[in-house]
N, C-alpha and C positions, 0 to 999 in steps of 0.2 A: 818191758823188751830192753834190748840192748839197744842204744841209741845208732851205732851203725847199722845193726840189723832193721831196725824201723827206718830208717832212711834206704835202706836197700829193698824193702817191701813196697814202702809207698814210689818209690823210682819205678820200681815195675809194675804197679798197678799205673802210673803216668806212661809210660812206655807202652803196654800194654794199651791203652786206650786210646794211645797218639798214633799206633797202627790201627787199629781199627777206623778212627778218623780219616786218617792217610787212601784207606782201604774203601771205604765209603765215598768219598771224594772219586776213587779211581776209576769208580763203577758210575757216577753220574753221566760221562758221554754215552753211554750204553744205554739209559734211561729215556736221554733223548732220542737215540737212535731210532728207537722205537717208533718215535711220532714223525720221525724223518721219512720212515720208508711208507706211511702213506699219503705223504706228501708228494713224496718223488712217485710213488704209482698212479696219482690223479693228474698231477702235472703230465706224465709219459700218455697218458689214456685222451688227456684233454688234445693234446697236441698231435696224436692219431688221429684226432676224429677232422683235426682243423686243416691236416694236411688232404684228406678228403674231402671236407667242405671245400676247401679251395680248389681241387682237381673237379670237381663236380660245377664248382662255377665256371673255371674255366673252359670245362667241356660244353658246357651250356651259352658260354659266350661264343664262341666257335660255331657251333649251332646256328645261334642269331646271324652270326655274319653270313653264313652259309644261306640261310631261309631269304637273308638280305638281297642275296646274288642270285639266287632259282625267282625272288621276285621280281627283281629288275630283268633276269632274262625273259619272265613271261609278259611284265609290261613291254618291251621292248617287241617279240612277239606280236603281241596284241597289235602295237603301234601299226605295223607292217601288213596287217591283215586288209587293208583296203589296197594294199597294190599288188597283191594275187590275181592273177587273172581266168586261170583254169580251176574248175572245180579238182582235178587231180591234185595240182598244186595247194589248192586250199583244205581239200580232205588231207593231204601231208601236213600239212601248217598246224590242223586243228590237232592232229596225234603230234604232234611233238609239243603242242604248249599241255595239252595231256600228259605226257610224260613228264614234263617240269612240274606239273601242279599235282602229281601223284606223290613225288620225291618231296613236294611242299609237304604234304600232308604228313608224309613219314616223318618228316625232320622236325614238323610242328607240334606231333606224338613224340616225338624223345626230348625236343624241348620241357613240355609237360611231366614227363616222365622225370627229367634233371630235377623240373621245380620240385617236384614231389619229397625226393630227395634230399635236396638240399633245405626246404624245411623243416624235413625229418632230421636231419646232421644238424638242423640251426638249433631244435629243439636240444638236440643231446649235449650240444655245446654248453647249450647255458646250465644244463644239470651239471656238466661235467667244472662246469665254473664255479657253481656254488659247492661242488666237494672238495676243490680246490681253496675256496676262503675259508669251508670250517677246516678243513687240514692244516691251514694255516695258521688259524685262529688257537686250535690245538696245540701246534707246534710251538707258537708263541708263546703260549699260557704256560706249558710246560719247559720252556726254557726259561721264563720268567721265574717258575717255583723253584728251580735245578739252580738256578744262578744265586737265587734267594739262601736254597739249600747249601749250596757251596760256600756263601759267603760266610752263613754261620758257622759251618764247621770248621772253615778257616779260622774263623775268629777264636771257636774251640781249641784249636793245635794250638794257636799263641800262648793262648792260658796253661794249657799244660807245657808247652816250650819254656813259658816263666818259672813254672813250678819243678821244672827239671833242671831248671839251675841252681836252683834255691836247695834241693837235695842234694845237689853233686856237688856245692860249696862246703859241704859237712862230711863227705865222705870221704877215707882215706885214698890215696892215689892208688895206690897196689890195689886194696879190693875194688874200685872202682875200675881200672883197668882190666881185671879177673872178671868184674861185670859185664863190660862190653865185649870182652870175647866170646862169653856163655850167649849174649844177647844175639850177635850177632850171626852166631851158630844157627842158632833154632828161635829167638824170637822171645825164651825166656830164660832169665838168667837166675829166678828166685819165687819157688816152688815150695806150697805148705809140705808136713809129712803127719802122714794122717794111719792109725792103726800099724807105725813101726815099716810104712811104705812111704817112699819117694812117691810122690805125686808128678814127678817131673817124667822120670822113667819107669816107675811102678817096679822095681826093683827092693827087696827087702831092705830095711835098715837095721845093724846090730843094734840088739836091745839095749845095752848101756850108751849109744850111741844117741840113739832114741830121747831113752832119759834126758839125756843132756839138752838135746834139743829142744825138749819139750818146757825147759825153764825160761827159754828164749833170751840168754844173758850172756851167747856167746855167738859166733860167727860158726856156723858148721856147714860143709859140703858133702853130696852126696859121693859114697866110694867109686861110682861106677858113672853117674853123667857128671859130673862134677860142681851140679848146680846147687846155689845158696839155699837151704833149708831153714824152717821158722814153722812154727808149732802155734796152729790155729786153732783157739779156743771153740770148741762147738757150742751153740747159738744156745742160751738158757731156756731150760721149760720149764722155768718159776712160775714165771706170768701164765703160760699156757695152763700149767696146772691148777692155778688160781682160778683162771676164766672158765675151768673145766668144773671147779668146787663152786663157785658162785653158781651157775649152770644147773649144778646138783641140786 
């Protein structure tokens, strides 16, 4: 194969693999995002439950204070019982105490209900905390894996960049300039020719030009897409035939 053509083919292979690596690196944040979503959802659910849990505790605290105030009123009323002189006043006095005690029982029931709610929300909070820890672990494991993958991909990129410099050094400047123009246009500057067809644009190649391309001893371009063309020998079937014969 013509040396310039060989370098162009090798350069295209390196550039294509480099672009593929760049695409993989670009997709890495999206992979991590998939593990970030469950973590964010678990955290949001936990915060929602925590807010309700705090609200129930606040309401219970207010009810506790209210209960203390009522119990204090009842105690004071009972302490005044000995000061009452008439039956009518005493009956009114007892009804007043009874009214406060009914309110007291009502508040006590409300406190018990709030305590049940607090207990249930406490269990739910503990379950959500476990979900958050698992989501955090999954996120951190994935983050670590993707960082390692990114490191490896970047290392491969550096190897290809070094190879690229070696190939460029041997390519004629004018040919390289044309190569870069084609590469920047479509990502492909060098393509095979097969069965009198350019595999870059799928247009037919004139028979004489195709015969020249098949020799791989010069630099030829497609009339339509202007890409550099080369002939890639089909894989040998000799070894396969021998294997088939051996089996027979």
